[in-house]
C-alpha positions, 0 to 999 in steps of 0.5 A: 449339610442338611439332615434329611429323613429317610425311610428304612425298614426295621424288623419289618416296619418302616421307620423315618430316620435322619440321614447319616445315622449309624446303626449304633446311633440308631440303637442308642436312640431307641434305648437298645444296648448295642452289646446285647443285640445282633444286627443284620443289614440287607441280609448281611450280619454286621459285626458289633465293632462295625456298628458305629461305622455302618451308616443307614441309607434309604431303603435299607432293611435292618433286623435287630435280634435281641439276645435273651439269656435263660436257664 
């Protein structure tokens, strides 16, 4: 199967991705630790244990929310 670029929207910006990539793979390629973010795909929260099973598709809208600690 050939990898084809797809366009998804990530935090409001269009990005080209390879087809068949999971949210976890996308985060890792961006240098983002999946354990420190919350992800919403097409207005649905994706549980952390499903990030590796959830494949991004053409036209998807992904929101990545960074967790910030403080005190």
